[in-house]
N, C-alpha and C positions, 0 to 999 in steps of 0.2 A: 504494500500500500504506500501511498505518497505521504511523506511527512511535511515537505515543503517544495515549492517550485520557485526557481529564480529565472526570470526572463523579462521580455519587453512587453509592455501593454500594447497589443495590436488593435484592440477594439474594446470599448466599454459602454455599458448601459447601466441604468440604475439597479438592474437585477444581477448582472454578471459582467465579468471581464474575460477577454480572451488573452491568455498569456502565451506569447511565442517563446517556446524553449527550444532553441536550436532547430527552428523550422517546423516544429510541431505545435499546433495551437490547442491549448487546454482551456475548456470553458469552465470558469470558476465562479460560483455564485458568491455574492458579497452583500454586505449591508450598505445602506446609504452613506454611513459614516466613512466606510472604506472607499466608496465611490468618490466622495468629496476629497479624499486624501491622495488620490492618484491621478496622473495625467496620461493622455495618449502618448505613446512612444517612450514612456519612462521605464527604466530598468527597476523591477521590483522583486521582492522576495515575499511570497505568501505562504503562511503556515496553513496546512490543509487538514480539514476534517473530511474523512471519506464516508459518505452516506451511502450505504448499500442496503437495498431491499430487493425482494424477489425480482421485480421487473425494472428496478431503478438503480442507477449508479450516478451519484452527484458528487462533485468536488465543491467544498465550501471553503472559502479562503479568508484569512485574517492577517493583518499586518504585524501582529506579535502573538507570542504564545499565551500570554495572559488572557487576551480576547478569546482565543480558541478554547482555553480552559473554562472560561465563563460560559461560552456557548454550549460546551459539553455538559456543564452543570445544569443549564436550562433544559437541555434535551432529556436529562435524567428524570425530569418531572413528568408524571403521567399526563398525557393529553397535550404536551408541548412537542410539536414537530419542527422540522427544519425551517419551514416558512414562518412560523410564529416566533421561533427563537431569533431568526434574522430580523423580524419586524420589531422585536423588543430592542435588539442591538442597533436598529436603525433609528428608533425613537429617542433613546437615551444613550449617553456615553457610559463607559464601563463603571466609572466611579459612582455615577448617579444610580445605576441599576443596583449596585451593591448597597448603597446607602438606603435606597427605597426598601430593599429586602430586609436589611438589618433593623431599620426603624419601623417595619411593618406597615408601610404607607401603600396599602393596596389601592387606595382611591387615585393616587397619581399613576401608579403602575398600570391600572386598567384603562388609561388613556391610549394605550397601544391598540391600533386597529385589530379587531377580532379577538381581543383578550378581555374577557368579561371579569366580573367580580369574583366568581367562584375560582376561576383558573389563577387569577392574581393572588388570591388567598392561599391556593395550593402551592404556588411557587414560593411564597414567603414561608409557609409551613415546612416545606421540604428543604429549602436552601439556607434558612436563617442561621442555623448552627454551623453549617459547613463554611459559610462566608465569614462569620464572626471569627471562627478558629483561624482561617486563612489570613484575615486582616491582622490578628494578634501576632501570628507567626511572622508575617512580612514586616510588621512594625518592629519586632524584636530584632530581626535580621538587619533592618535599616539602622537601628541604634548601634548594633555591633559594628557595622561597617564604618559608621561615623566615628566611633571610638578608636578603631584601628587607624583610620585616616588622621585623626588628631595626634595619636602617638607618633605616627610616622613624621608628621610636620614638626612636632616638638623635637624629635630625635635629630632631624636635619638641622634645625636651628642650634641645638646643643653642640653638634659636631662642628658646625660653622664657627660657633663661639670658641671652640677649642683650636681653631686654626686650620681645619681640614678644608680642602677645596672640593668643588662639586663632583669632580671626577672620582676622587677617593671615596667620597660619601656614597656615591652610586654603587661602588664596589662593596662597601661595607654593609649597606642595607639590603636585606632580603625581604621582599614584600610578604612572602609566606611566613617567615619567622616573626615579622611584626605582629601577625595575628595571634601569636602564642604569648606575647608579653602582656602582663597584667596591667602595668602602668608605665609611665615615662621613666621612672627610676630603674625599673626592671629592664627596660629597653636599653638605656644608657650603659648599665653594668654589663649586659650581655654583649653589646656591640664593642665596648672597650676591651673586653676579654679577647676579641678576635685580633686586636692590633698587636 
């Protein structure tokens, strides 16, 4: 199955885009938000959801993996098919969809064409916990990355203060090692031990 396609936009409509990959045109169904983000002739990479039913095979494309993951979550809800999931993603951006689900705002969610109150409530019921857990995990990961980035910046400044030039500092700092340091003191001690 396809995981992603990289190629040139040969043709686009509000429903799908034809991606030319080495002379082969792939018809990829997209949301209106994806349609607005791409131009004719542009080189793009689309992450693919392979929709396979008895008589039907469709490629559905997204510009990033997070969008595809959310689309797959929407499809896991009973009664939500490819067209309806794409309609939801055409109406609201990814962050808004997550916020509507977590805050249980079915009144705003049901503004999506062909998505009634019952189905809106079903989406919220099925996905609220999953999305809440994902948001907490991604928030923690973001904080951890910020912490490592700050330690690396402080370490560079400390080494510059000790008289080391940028070339030597680049050799001394290992980005993977920086992730293992608890704080700046730990980072300085470990780096000076290498000298």
